[in-house]
N, CA, C and O atoms as a GROMACS GRO file, in nm:
protein
  316
    1MET      N    1   3.926  -1.459  11.812
    1MET     CA    2   3.860  -1.544  11.909
    1MET      C    3   3.849  -1.685  11.853
    1MET      O    4   3.822  -1.703  11.734
    2LEU      N    5   3.870  -1.783  11.936
    2LEU     CA    6   3.865  -1.922  11.897
    2LEU      C    7   3.719  -1.966  11.881
    2LEU      O    8   3.637  -1.941  11.969
    3VAL      N    9   3.689  -2.029  11.771
    3VAL     CA   10   3.553  -2.073  11.742
    3VAL      C   11   3.526  -2.205  11.814
    3VAL      O   12   3.617  -2.285  11.834
    4LEU      N   13   3.401  -2.226  11.854
    4LEU     CA   14   3.365  -2.350  11.922
    4LEU      C   15   3.352  -2.465  11.824
    4LEU      O   16   3.242  -2.501  11.783
    5SER      N   17   3.464  -2.522  11.788
    5SER     CA   18   3.466  -2.638  11.701
    5SER      C   19   3.436  -2.762  11.786
    5SER      O   20   3.436  -2.753  11.909
    6PRO      N   21   3.412  -2.876  11.723
    6PRO     CA   22   3.388  -2.998  11.802
    6PRO      C   23   3.505  -3.031  11.895
    6PRO      O   24   3.484  -3.079  12.006
    7GLU      N   25   3.628  -3.004  11.851
    7GLU     CA   26   3.743  -3.034  11.936
    7GLU      C   27   3.749  -2.942  12.058
    7GLU      O   28   3.776  -2.988  12.169
    8VAL      N   29   3.725  -2.814  12.038
    8VAL     CA   30   3.723  -2.718  12.150
    8VAL      C   31   3.613  -2.757  12.248
    8VAL      O   32   3.633  -2.755  12.369
    9HIS      N   33   3.499  -2.792  12.195
    9HIS     CA   34   3.386  -2.832  12.279
    9HIS      C   35   3.421  -2.956  12.361
    9HIS      O   36   3.386  -2.964  12.479
   10ARG      N   37   3.488  -3.053  12.301
   10ARG     CA   38   3.528  -3.176  12.370
   10ARG      C   39   3.625  -3.145  12.484
   10ARG      O   40   3.613  -3.201  12.593
   11ILE      N   41   3.720  -3.056  12.460
   11ILE     CA   42   3.818  -3.020  12.562
   11ILE      C   43   3.750  -2.948  12.678
   11ILE      O   44   3.779  -2.977  12.794
   12LEU      N   45   3.660  -2.856  12.647
   12LEU     CA   46   3.588  -2.784  12.753
   12LEU      C   47   3.500  -2.878  12.835
   12LEU      O   48   3.488  -2.862  12.956
   13ARG      N   49   3.440  -2.975  12.768
   13ARG     CA   50   3.356  -3.072  12.840
   13ARG      C   51   3.441  -3.154  12.938
   13ARG      O   52   3.397  -3.181  13.050
   14ARG      N   53   3.560  -3.193  12.898
   14ARG     CA   54   3.648  -3.269  12.988
   14ARG      C   55   3.698  -3.183  13.104
   14ARG      O   56   3.710  -3.231  13.216
   15ALA      N   57   3.727  -3.057  13.076
   15ALA     CA   58   3.769  -2.967  13.184
   15ALA      C   59   3.655  -2.948  13.285
   15ALA      O   60   3.679  -2.942  13.406
   16ARG      N   61   3.532  -2.940  13.235
   16ARG     CA   62   3.417  -2.926  13.325
   16ARG      C   63   3.397  -3.054  13.407
   16ARG      O   64   3.368  -3.047  13.526
   17LEU      N   65   3.412  -3.168  13.345
   17LEU     CA   66   3.390  -3.296  13.411
   17LEU      C   67   3.492  -3.321  13.522
   17LEU      O   68   3.455  -3.367  13.631
   18TYR      N   69   3.620  -3.291  13.497
   18TYR     CA   70   3.726  -3.322  13.593
   18TYR      C   71   3.767  -3.201  13.678
   18TYR      O   72   3.850  -3.215  13.768
   19GLY      N   73   3.710  -3.084  13.651
   19GLY     CA   74   3.744  -2.965  13.729
   19GLY      C   75   3.858  -2.884  13.671
   19GLY      O   76   3.857  -2.762  13.678
   20TYR      N   77   3.955  -2.952  13.615
   20TYR     CA   78   4.067  -2.886  13.549
   20TYR      C   79   4.144  -2.988  13.465
   20TYR      O   80   4.124  -3.109  13.479
   21LEU      N   81   4.231  -2.939  13.381
   21LEU     CA   82   4.320  -3.024  13.301
   21LEU      C   83   4.462  -2.995  13.346
   21LEU      O   84   4.489  -2.888  13.400
   22ILE      N   85   4.554  -3.090  13.326
   22ILE     CA   86   4.691  -3.071  13.371
   22ILE      C   87   4.789  -3.081  13.254
   22ILE      O   88   4.765  -3.151  13.156
   23GLU      N   89   4.899  -3.008  13.268
   23GLU     CA   90   5.004  -3.006  13.165
   23GLU      C   91   5.117  -3.099  13.206
   23GLU      O   92   5.170  -3.090  13.317
   24ARG      N   93   5.154  -3.188  13.114
   24ARG     CA   94   5.270  -3.275  13.132
   24ARG      C   95   5.338  -3.291  12.997
   24ARG      O   96   5.273  -3.325  12.899
   25ASN      N   97   5.467  -3.267  12.992
   25ASN     CA   98   5.548  -3.289  12.871
   25ASN      C   99   5.489  -3.220  12.748
   25ASN      O  100   5.478  -3.282  12.642
   26ASP      N  101   5.451  -3.095  12.761
   26ASP     CA  102   5.394  -3.015  12.650
   26ASP      C  103   5.264  -3.073  12.593
   26ASP      O  104   5.229  -3.045  12.479
   27GLN      N  105   5.195  -3.152  12.672
   27GLN     CA  106   5.064  -3.205  12.635
   27GLN      C  107   4.968  -3.175  12.750
   27GLN      O  108   5.011  -3.156  12.864
   28ILE      N  109   4.839  -3.170  12.720
   28ILE     CA  110   4.738  -3.144  12.820
   28ILE      C  111   4.657  -3.272  12.841
   28ILE      O  112   4.610  -3.334  12.746
   29TYR      N  113   4.642  -3.311  12.968
   29TYR     CA  114   4.574  -3.435  13.004
   29TYR      C  115   4.459  -3.407  13.099
   29TYR      O  116   4.462  -3.311  13.176
   30GLN      N  117   4.357  -3.492  13.094
   30GLN     CA  118   4.257  -3.493  13.200
   30GLN      C  119   4.314  -3.578  13.312
   30GLN      O  120   4.408  -3.655  13.291
   31LEU      N  121   4.260  -3.564  13.429
   31LEU     CA  122   4.311  -3.640  13.543
   31LEU      C  123   4.298  -3.789  13.517
   31LEU      O  124   4.199  -3.834  13.459
   32THR      N  125   4.394  -3.864  13.560
   32THR     CA  126   4.400  -4.011  13.549
   32THR      C  127   4.398  -4.062  13.406
   32THR      O  128   4.358  -4.176  13.383
   33ALA      N  129   4.439  -3.982  13.310
   33ALA     CA  130   4.438  -4.026  13.171
   33ALA      C  131   4.580  -4.047  13.119
   33ALA      O  132   4.674  -3.981  13.163
   34PHE      N  133   4.593  -4.139  13.025
   34PHE     CA  134   4.723  -4.166  12.965
   34PHE      C  135   4.736  -4.104  12.827
   34PHE      O  136   4.847  -4.091  12.775
   35HIS      N  137   4.625  -4.065  12.767
   35HIS     CA  138   4.625  -4.005  12.635
   35HIS      C  139   4.596  -3.856  12.648
   35HIS      O  140   4.506  -3.816  12.722
   36PRO      N  141   4.673  -3.773  12.577
   36PRO     CA  142   4.651  -3.628  12.589
   36PRO      C  143   4.518  -3.583  12.530
   36PRO      O  144   4.467  -3.642  12.435
   37VAL      N  145   4.464  -3.478  12.589
   37VAL     CA  146   4.342  -3.416  12.538
   37VAL      C  147   4.376  -3.326  12.421
   37VAL      O  148   4.305  -3.323  12.320
   38CYS      N  149   4.488  -3.250  12.434
   38CYS     CA  150   4.534  -3.162  12.328
   38CYS      C  151   4.678  -3.123  12.356
   38CYS      O  152   4.735  -3.164  12.457
   39THR      N  153   4.737  -3.045  12.266
   39THR     CA  154   4.872  -2.998  12.286
   39THR      C  155   4.873  -2.872  12.372
   39THR      O  156   4.770  -2.806  12.389
   40LYS      N  157   4.989  -2.840  12.427
   40LYS     CA  158   5.002  -2.719  12.507
   40LYS      C  159   4.974  -2.596  12.421
   40LYS      O  160   4.911  -2.501  12.467
   41ALA      N  161   5.021  -2.598  12.296
   41ALA     CA  162   4.999  -2.484  12.205
   41ALA      C  163   4.850  -2.459  12.183
   41ALA      O  164   4.806  -2.344  12.182
   42PHE      N  165   4.772  -2.566  12.166
   42PHE     CA  166   4.629  -2.550  12.145
   42PHE      C  167   4.561  -2.500  12.272
   42PHE      O  168   4.471  -2.417  12.265
   43ALA      N  169   4.605  -2.549  12.388
   43ALA     CA  170   4.548  -2.503  12.515
   43ALA      C  171   4.578  -2.354  12.535
   43ALA      O  172   4.493  -2.281  12.587
   44LEU      N  173   4.696  -2.310  12.496
   44LEU     CA  174   4.729  -2.168  12.508
   44LEU      C  175   4.642  -2.082  12.416
   44LEU      O  176   4.609  -1.969  12.449
   45LEU      N  177   4.605  -2.136  12.300
   45LEU     CA  178   4.510  -2.066  12.213
   45LEU      C  179   4.374  -2.054  12.282
   45LEU      O  180   4.306  -1.952  12.269
   46MET      N  181   4.336  -2.156  12.354
   46MET     CA  182   4.209  -2.152  12.428
   46MET      C  183   4.216  -2.052  12.543
   46MET      O  184   4.116  -1.991  12.579
   47VAL      N  185   4.335  -2.036  12.602
   47VAL     CA  186   4.354  -1.934  12.705
   47VAL      C  187   4.339  -1.795  12.643
   47VAL      O  188   4.269  -1.710  12.697
   48GLU      N  189   4.403  -1.774  12.529
   48GLU     CA  190   4.392  -1.646  12.458
   48GLU      C  191   4.248  -1.617  12.416
   48GLU      O  192   4.206  -1.502  12.415
   49GLY      N  193   4.174  -1.722  12.380
   49GLY     CA  194   4.036  -1.706  12.339
   49GLY      C  195   3.940  -1.683  12.455
   49GLY      O  196   3.824  -1.650  12.434
   50GLY      N  197   3.990  -1.699  12.578
   50GLY     CA  198   3.906  -1.674  12.694
   50GLY      C  199   3.829  -1.793  12.746
   50GLY      O  200   3.743  -1.777  12.833
   51TRP      N  201   3.857  -1.912  12.695
   51TRP     CA  202   3.784  -2.033  12.738
   51TRP      C  203   3.847  -2.095  12.862
   51TRP      O  204   3.776  -2.151  12.946
   52LEU      N  205   3.980  -2.087  12.875
   52LEU     CA  206   4.053  -2.146  12.987
   52LEU      C  207   4.144  -2.043  13.051
   52LEU      O  208   4.179  -1.942  12.989
   53THR      N  209   4.184  -2.068  13.176
   53THR     CA  210   4.290  -1.991  13.241
   53THR      C  211   4.401  -2.089  13.279
   53THR      O  212   4.374  -2.206  13.306
   54LYS      N  213   4.524  -2.039  13.281
   54LYS     CA  214   4.638  -2.124  13.316
   54LYS      C  215   4.687  -2.084  13.454
   54LYS      O  216   4.722  -1.968  13.477
   55ASN      N  217   4.690  -2.179  13.545
   55ASN     CA  218   4.740  -2.157  13.682
   55ASN      C  219   4.846  -2.263  13.710
   55ASN      O  220   4.812  -2.375  13.748
   56GLY      N  221   4.973  -2.228  13.692
   56GLY     CA  222   5.080  -2.325  13.708
   56GLY      C  223   5.072  -2.430  13.599
   56GLY      O  224   5.079  -2.397  13.480
   57ASP      N  225   5.056  -2.556  13.638
   57ASP     CA  226   5.040  -2.663  13.538
   57ASP      C  227   4.893  -2.703  13.519
   57ASP      O  228   4.864  -2.802  13.453
   58ARG      N  229   4.802  -2.625  13.575
   58ARG     CA  230   4.659  -2.650  13.560
   58ARG      C  231   4.595  -2.554  13.460
   58ARG      O  232   4.633  -2.438  13.450
   59TYR      N  233   4.499  -2.607  13.387
   59TYR     CA  234   4.416  -2.526  13.298
   59TYR      C  235   4.273  -2.539  13.348
   59TYR      O  236   4.217  -2.649  13.350
   60GLU      N  237   4.215  -2.427  13.388
   60GLU     CA  238   4.080  -2.427  13.446
   60GLU      C  239   3.985  -2.348  13.358
   60GLU      O  240   4.028  -2.259  13.284
   61LEU      N  241   3.858  -2.380  13.366
   61LEU     CA  242   3.756  -2.309  13.289
   61LEU      C  243   3.738  -2.166  13.337
   61LEU      O  244   3.744  -2.139  13.457
   62THR      N  245   3.716  -2.076  13.244
   62THR     CA  246   3.676  -1.940  13.278
   62THR      C  247   3.524  -1.938  13.287
   62THR      O  248   3.458  -2.038  13.261
   63THR      N  249   3.471  -1.823  13.324
   63THR     CA  250   3.325  -1.808  13.327
   63THR      C  251   3.267  -1.834  13.188
   63THR      O  252   3.164  -1.898  13.175
   64GLN      N  253   3.335  -1.782  13.086
   64GLN     CA  254   3.291  -1.804  12.948
   64GLN      C  255   3.295  -1.952  12.913
   64GLN      O  256   3.205  -2.002  12.846
   65GLY      N  257   3.398  -2.023  12.958
   65GLY     CA  258   3.410  -2.166  12.932
   65GLY      C  259   3.302  -2.247  13.000
   65GLY      O  260   3.256  -2.348  12.947
   66ARG      N  261   3.261  -2.204  13.121
   66ARG     CA  262   3.155  -2.275  13.194
   66ARG      C  263   3.019  -2.256  13.131
   66ARG      O  264   2.930  -2.340  13.148
   67GLU      N  265   3.000  -2.146  13.058
   67GLU     CA  266   2.869  -2.117  12.999
   67GLU      C  267   2.844  -2.190  12.868
   67GLU      O  268   2.735  -2.181  12.812
   68VAL      N  269   2.943  -2.261  12.818
   68VAL     CA  270   2.927  -2.336  12.693
   68VAL      C  271   2.831  -2.452  12.717
   68VAL      O  272   2.845  -2.523  12.816
   69PRO      N  273   2.733  -2.472  12.628
   69PRO     CA  274   2.640  -2.585  12.646
   69PRO      C  275   2.716  -2.718  12.651
   69PRO      O  276   2.821  -2.732  12.588
   70THR      N  277   2.663  -2.813  12.725
   70THR     CA  278   2.732  -2.941  12.741
   70THR      C  279   2.725  -3.027  12.616
   70THR      O  280   2.811  -3.113  12.596
   71GLU      N  281   2.627  -3.006  12.532
   71GLU     CA  282   2.615  -3.085  12.409
   71GLU      C  283   2.652  -2.999  12.289
   71GLU      O  284   2.609  -2.884  12.278
   72PHE      N  285   2.731  -3.057  12.199
   72PHE     CA  286   2.766  -2.986  12.076
   72PHE      C  287   2.666  -3.024  11.969
   72PHE      O  288   2.641  -3.142  11.944
   73ARG      N  289   2.610  -2.925  11.906
   73ARG     CA  290   2.515  -2.949  11.797
   73ARG      C  291   2.567  -2.884  11.671
   73ARG      O  292   2.591  -2.763  11.667
   74ARG      N  293   2.585  -2.964  11.570
   74ARG     CA  294   2.630  -2.910  11.442
   74ARG      C  295   2.515  -2.841  11.372
   74ARG      O  296   2.401  -2.888  11.376
   75GLN      N  297   2.546  -2.731  11.310
   75GLN     CA  298   2.443  -2.661  11.234
   75GLN      C  299   2.432  -2.725  11.098
   75GLN      O  300   2.532  -2.747  11.030
   76SER      N  301   2.314  -2.752  11.059
   76SER     CA  302   2.289  -2.815  10.930
   76SER      C  303   2.274  -2.709  10.822
   76SER      O  304   2.219  -2.602  10.847
   77ASN      N  305   2.323  -2.741  10.703
   77ASN     CA  306   2.308  -2.652  10.589
   77ASN      C  307   2.176  -2.677  10.515
   77ASN      O  308   2.145  -2.608  10.418
   78ARG      N  309   2.101  -2.775  10.561
   78ARG     CA  310   1.973  -2.808  10.494
   78ARG      C  311   1.869  -2.701  10.524
   78ARG      O  312   1.871  -2.638  10.630
   79GLN      N  313   1.780  -2.682  10.430
   79GLN     CA  314   1.673  -2.586  10.450
   79GLN      C  315   1.540  -2.650  10.426
   79GLN      O  316   1.436  -2.584  10.438
   0.00000   0.00000   0.00000
């Protein structure tokens, strides 16, 4: 299972904001963006992990992906 790293969290947040992400030229983009969010290979890992589903050239959030908190909080090693 894919761990919720800051990068995974960022991608899920963008998918939630725009409704879905799109695939172009082996890269994944948010709508109206010129810079890719991630690679197709990484998005497929997120599909395998259960965070996204692939429908044609769209990547949409799964129920598990929608339940991720909107803010990423790093766990501190301090005690």
